[in-house]
N, C-alpha and C positions, 0 to 999 in steps of 0.2 A: 504494500500500500504506500502511495506517495504522500508525503507530508506537505501540507499547504504552507506556503511562504507567509511568514508573519508580516502584517502591514499595520504599523502604528497609526492610531487615530489622533486627531488634533487634541482631543480630551486627554488621551494618555500622555502626549507630549507635555501638556500643561501640568498634569499630575506629577510627572517625573521632575520637572523644574521646581515645582513647589516642594516636593519631598527632598530633593538634593539641597535646596536652599535652607531647609530645616535640618540639614546635616544627617539625614538618614543614610544608612549604609546601603550599598548596591543590593545586597542580599535582601534587605527589608523591602526595598522598592520593588524588586522582582516578585517577592511573595505577594505584595499588594496588587500587582498587575497580573498575577497568576501566570508568570512566564519564568523561564530559566534565566539565571544571572547572565549567562553568555548572550542570550537573546537581547537582554536589556542593553548590554554594552555595545552589541553590534548595531542595534536599531535606534538607540537614543544617545549616541556619543556626543552630539552637539548639545543636547539638553543637559547631560551630565557635566559637561565642561563649562557651559555658559549659563546654566540655569540660575545659579546664585546671583550673578550680575544682572541678568534679565529681570529677575524677580525684584531685586533692589531698585532698579530703574522704574519698574511698574509701580512699586510701593511709593517711591518718591513722587511720581506723577499723580497718583491718587491723593496722597497727603497734601501735595502742593495745591491741587485743585480745590480740596476742601478748605484749606487755609485761605485761599483767595476768596472763597465764598464767605469768609468770616467765622468759620468754626474755630473756637478758641482751643479746643483739644487738639485739633490738627495743627494750629499755629505752634502750640507748645511742642508737639511731637516733631514738627519740621525743624524747629530751633534745636531740639536735642539731636536730631539726625545731622544737622549741619555742624554742630559743635563736635560731635563724636566722629565725624568723617575723617578718615586718614587717607592722604593722597598716595 
């Protein structure tokens, strides 16, 4: 019997980026996706490598947008993010 080629979905790619940004191990992410770790590494290499940076950029955009709307908690979080940033 021939095995079907795994094709990642957009939702799975997003999930992998979220998980890797939260410092989950590859083995844990693979279990959550119900795939082998080798399949994770093969099909999600970009998300595993760039996920934390992409998620930080997304978070910054969301928090900045809320701060611009005048949300005080977002302003406070944005200030903390800016002070804690390391180049």
